[in-house]
C-alpha positions, -999 to 999 in steps of 0.1 A, spaced: -282 442 -447 -259 407 -452 -228 406 -445 -200 394 -470 -170 378 -462 -141 386 -493 -104 366 -497 -89 393 -523 -49 407 -533 -43 443 -533 -16 459 -556 11 449 -541 5 407 -544 -5 406 -508 -37 388 -497 -63 411 -473 -91 399 -461 -121 418 -445 -162 421 -445 -183 442 -463 -219 448 -455 -236 451 -492 -266 439 -510 -256 410 -528 -220 396 -536 -214 418 -566 -221 451 -549 -189 436 -530 -169 430 -556 -174 468 -569 -165 483 -536 -133 459 -540 -126 469 -573 -128 509 -563 -101 501 -539 -78 482 -563 -88 454 -547 -89 418 -569 -118 394 -549 -104 359 -548 -137 349 -529 -169 370 -523 -196 352 -497 -220 360 -473 -203 350 -435 -235 326 -427 -229 309 -455 -193 304 -446 -203 299 -413 -225 268 -427 -195 253 -446 -174 252 -416 -195 237 -397 -205 211 -422 -167 202 -428 -159 199 -391 -192 171 -388 -178 151 -418 -177 119 -407 -151 105 -438 -129 132 -431 -126 130 -394 -119 89 -407 -97 94 -437 -119 82 -460 -121 110 -483 -81 119 -480 -74 128 -519 -38 114 -528 -7 126 -543 -17 104 -573 -49 121 -575 -39 157 -578 -12 146 -603 -38 124 -626 -55 161 -621 -28 181 -629 -10 162 -660 -49 159 -675 -53 192 -666 -21 206 -691 -34 180 -719 -67 192 -720 -58 232 -720 -30 225 -740 -53 210 -767 -74 243 -767 -105 231 -743 -124 247 -725 -120 249 -685 -154 246 -681 -159 218 -703 -127 203 -689 -135 208 -652 -168 186 -655 -147 162 -679 -126 149 -648 -151 154 -622 -166 127 -643 -133 104 -642 -119 107 -607 -123 83 -588 -118 105 -555 -151 117 -536 -137 148 -524 -116 157 -554 -150 146 -575 -171 168 -551 -154 196 -558 -145 200 -593 -183 194 -590 -184 229 -564 -159 245 -593 -173 237 -623 -209 258 -603 -185 286 -598 -177 290 -630 -207 290 -647 -215 315 -622 -183 334 -635 -161 333 -613 -123 327 -627 -109 294 -617 -85 303 -589 -113 319 -577 -138 286 -573 -103 265 -561 -99 288 -535 -132 277 -514 -112 247 -512 -85 253 -491 -79 216 -479 -75 205 -511 -59 232 -534 -29 248 -512 -19 289 -517 7 279 -540 -12 257 -560 -41 287 -565 -16 313 -570 2 293 -603 -32 287 -614 -38 323 -605 -8 334 -625 -17 312 -650 -49 329 -657 -35 365 -662 -5 356 -682 -25 330 -706 0 297 -698 -23 280 -675 -15 246 -690 23 255 -686 11 259 -643 -5 230 -647 28 212 -656 50 226 -633 25 218 -605 25 183 -617 64 184 -618 62 194 -584 38 171 -566 56 143 -586 91 155 -569 71 152 -537 56 118 -539 92 103 -551 105 118 -526 84 102 -496 81 74 -516 123 71 -508 117 80 -474 91 50 -466 112 28 -487 142 35 -462 123 28 -431 103 2 -439 134 -21 -427 139 -4 -395 102 1 -388 96 -37 -393 124 -47 -366 111 -22 -340 79 -41 -344 91 -70 -341 113 -67 -308 79 -49 -293 61 -90 -302 93 -103 -286 90 -90 -255 55 -95 -256 53 -133 -259 87 -133 -236 64 -116 -205 34 -132 -213 43 -172 -219 85 -176 -214 96 -161 -187 67 -170 -166 72 -203 -176 109 -204 -162 98 -187 -125 80 -210 -117 106 -239 -124 132 -216 -103 107 -206 -76 102 -249 -70 132 -249 -69 146 -225 -47 175 -218 -57 192 -182 -55 186 -162 -87 209 -131 -103 196 -99 -110 193 -102 -141 168 -128 -134 155 -111 -102 147 -73 -133 133 -103 -158 103 -119 -134 101 -86 -116 90 -73 -157 69 -98 -163 50 -100 -127 46 -65 -137 37 -68 -173 9 -93 -162 -6 -77 -131 -11 -43 -152 -15 -44 -183 -50 -34 -187 -32 -2 -169 -6 1 -200 -31 -1 -224 -57 23 -208 -28 48 -202 -12 38 -238 -40 45 -255 -51 78 -234 -13 86 -240 -17 82 -275 -47 110 -280 -36 132 -251 -4 132 -276 -25 134 -308 -46 165 -292 -14 179 -284 6 181 -321 -25 200 -332 -19 226 -309 5 257 -316 30 249 -296 28 212 -299 30 213 -335 65 244 -334 74 223 -308 72 187 -326 84 206 -364 114 221 -350 124 189 -330 120 160 -357 145 180 -372 174 173 -345 163 133 -341 196 110 -342 201 98 -372 168 103 -398 167 141 -383 193 159 -413 165 140 -437 137 157 -430 157 187 -428 171 183 -462 143 173 -481 122 201 -470 147 230 -478 144 207 -511 108 214 -512 110 253 -502 140 258 -532 119 242 -555 85 260 -549 100 293 -547 116 284 -576 83 276 -598 71 306 -580 98 332 -590 93 313 -625 55 320 -629 63 362 -621 50 359 -583 72 389 -561 97 374 -542 78 384 -505 47 374 -517 65 338 -532 81 337 -499 45 339 -481 35 310 -502 66 291 -496 62 290 -461 29 273 -463 44 250 -485 71 232 -464 49 219 -440 70 225 -410 61 254 -389 97 260 -373 106 265 -413 82 286 -420 87 310 -392 122 309 -410 110 315 -437 80 345 -427 113 361 -411 135 360 -444 105 378 -462 102 405 -430 142 411 -437 141 410 -477 102 441 -467 131 460 -448 155 463 -480 177 438 -472 193 412 -503 179 376 -511 215 364 -494 214 382 -467 177 374 -455 189 337 -461 220 338 -443 205 354 -413 181 327 -416 206 300 -410 188 280 -430 215 268 -459 248 257 -461 277 279 -472 273 264 -506 238 272 -508 241 305 -503 276 307 -527 246 299 -552 218 320 -541 246 350 -548 255 335 -578 214 336 -587 211 374 -574 243 387 -594 235 371 -626 192 380 -623 189 342 -628 174 333 -595 152 309 -603 174 288 -622 194 289 -590 171 276 -567 162 247 -588 196 236 -585 202 242 -546 173 217 -551 182 194 -574 210 200 -548 189 188 -519 176 166 -531 211 144 -542 218 150 -507 186 133 -493 188 101 -521 226 100 -505 212 101 -470 182 75 -475 204 53 -492 226 48 -461 201 49 -440 198 16 -434 234 10 -430 237 36 -401 207 20 -385 211 -15 -384 242 -19 -356 219 6 -335 194 -21 -341 221 -55 -337 234 -35 -303 192 -35 -294 191 -71 -300 222 -82 -287 214 -62 -253 180 -81 -254 199 -111 -257 228 -109 -235 199 -98 -210 178 -131 -214 212 -153 -215 228 -137 -180 185 -135 -165 179 -176 -180 205 -197 -184 228 -183 -154 209 -197 -125 202 -232 -148 243 -235 -153 239 -231 -113 218 -255 -104 231 -283 -130 267 -279 -114 252 -278 -80 233 -312 -86 267 -324 -107 285 -316 -72 264 -340 -48 
């Protein structure tokens, strides 16, 4: 008898998984219904294993050619909102989106979703089979929209969420463009100096037999090391890059980096506020959709895209499940400022937690805007100090011995 792997939600809205031996998927669905479990996904273990294997050898995914951008998701949500609101059947809307999609991965997923819809599965269940494309937050909002008859509103909320996320990313990239360009220019200048400039002066100083100062000796030693060991440095850099990349993909490495980047000088605060803004907005959307608070925290924990923050949010859920209020759980998490905690307290007292969380998200967005507007001004002194230090070392290392030689010639 074949074995089927299922994913569903129990009476409390929590996600449950497991395996059942049955003749077909219909029998599995019937058994789950008796247990008061709503099935989200039912598939044979052999098919699931084959699908995982196929995903693992997808060359396009490995090279990054098949990635779905936020632009694609925004267009998809906006068009689905317009089509559903106009009364177009879901199957016809999905087929139309599949034909017009410019993303290969999104088009492939929509074709599979269309086939699932024709087989009788709801839209949220079909989307759940593509977790790399549709996050748990996405699927949950669609699921709630299906059950409440507000599917168009669910897609509108998702479109607004993705647009806000895209705008934040653009602002961060714009703010980091200048310091990134300066760092690249500094690295290029160091390479050119070590390969072409310093060796020329080193040969001239060695022929004259002058007594060189410490700065000049340091520059010559640095240049010689670079010229003699650049293949080893290149290999070490490549090995180090891939080793670091592999480590950051592990659970321990990802947690370490996610925690440390929140404490980075200058940019750490921007990253933290951006994540908290994403948490507040997504949590507000979940609560407005009618999802229970504990289930919503589980979904939002995955949406923040930071393992350190996710553990904090999961601990908030555990505290609420043990009987504490949202305010006490937020205080225990140490994630929020006193002003934000006051807003959460007001939301609980008035029964408008979703509205106050939206205000919290807007508050953090304004904080991010201010931090980004002053980011360049705060980084500029650091860059100027680095460039000034390089110029000082070059001046001491190259021009000091030249001045000494000119003084010696004039004395003769």
